[in-house]
C-alpha positions in Angstrom: 0.0 0.0 0.0 1.4 3.4 -1.0 1.9 6.1 1.5 -0.3 9.1 0.9 1.6 12.3 0.2 -0.1 15.7 -0.5 0.0 16.9 -4.1 -0.2 20.5 -3.2 1.6 22.7 -0.7 -0.4 23.6 2.3 -1.7 27.2 2.4 -0.4 29.7 4.9 -2.4 30.0 8.1 -4.9 32.8 8.3 -4.0 35.6 10.7 -7.0 37.5 12.0 -7.8 39.5 15.1 -6.7 36.8 17.5 -6.6 39.0 20.6 -10.0 40.4 20.0 -11.5 36.9 19.3 -10.0 35.4 22.5 -11.1 38.5 24.5 -14.6 38.2 23.2 -14.8 34.5 24.0 -13.6 35.1 27.5 -16.1 37.9 28.1 -18.8 35.5 26.8 -17.8 32.8 29.3 -17.8 35.2 32.2 -21.3 36.6 31.2 -22.6 33.0 31.0 -21.2 32.4 34.5 -22.9 35.5 35.9 -26.2 34.7 34.2 -26.2 31.2 35.7 -25.3 32.2 39.3 -28.9 33.2 40.3 -30.1 29.8 39.1 -27.4 27.8 40.9 -30.0 26.0 43.1 -31.9 24.9 40.1 -28.7 23.5 38.5 -27.7 21.8 41.8 -31.1 20.1 42.2 -30.7 18.5 38.8 -27.0 17.7 39.3 -26.1 20.1 36.5 -24.1 22.5 38.7 -21.0 21.6 36.6 -22.4 23.9 33.9 -21.9 26.9 36.2 -18.3 25.9 37.0 -17.5 25.1 33.4 -18.4 28.7 32.5 -16.1 30.0 35.3 -13.3 27.7 34.1 -13.8 28.8 30.5 -13.4 32.4 31.7 -10.3 31.6 33.7 -8.7 29.8 30.9 -9.7 32.6 28.6 -7.7 35.0 30.8 -4.6 32.8 30.3 -5.4 32.7 26.6 -5.5 36.5 26.4 -2.2 36.7 28.2 -0.7 34.2 25.8 -2.0 35.7 22.5 -0.9 39.2 23.5 2.6 37.9 24.2 2.5 36.0 20.9 1.3 39.1 19.0 4.0 41.3 20.6 6.7 38.7 19.6 5.4 38.6 16.0 5.6 42.4 15.9 9.1 42.4 17.3 10.3 39.8 14.8 8.8 41.8 11.9 10.4 45.0 13.1 13.8 43.3 13.5 13.6 41.9 10.0 12.6 45.2 8.6 15.5 47.1 10.2 18.1 44.5 9.7 
């Protein structure tokens, strides 16, 4: 059986507003957490309280994601500036 090899070169990855996307998602997770807090008893009665904590975890991980993509974005800018002046 022949090993599969791609016939075409892979396209470059798309770069978009990564920081804005991650920030928006993080805000959404925190909003979902805040919306569910008043209904925590309802969730707990049905053993669905993990939904509330999942939203909080998503917001917390989103904060780490914001930190990461901002550092990445700054590193990309530094690299481009170094190549341009060098």
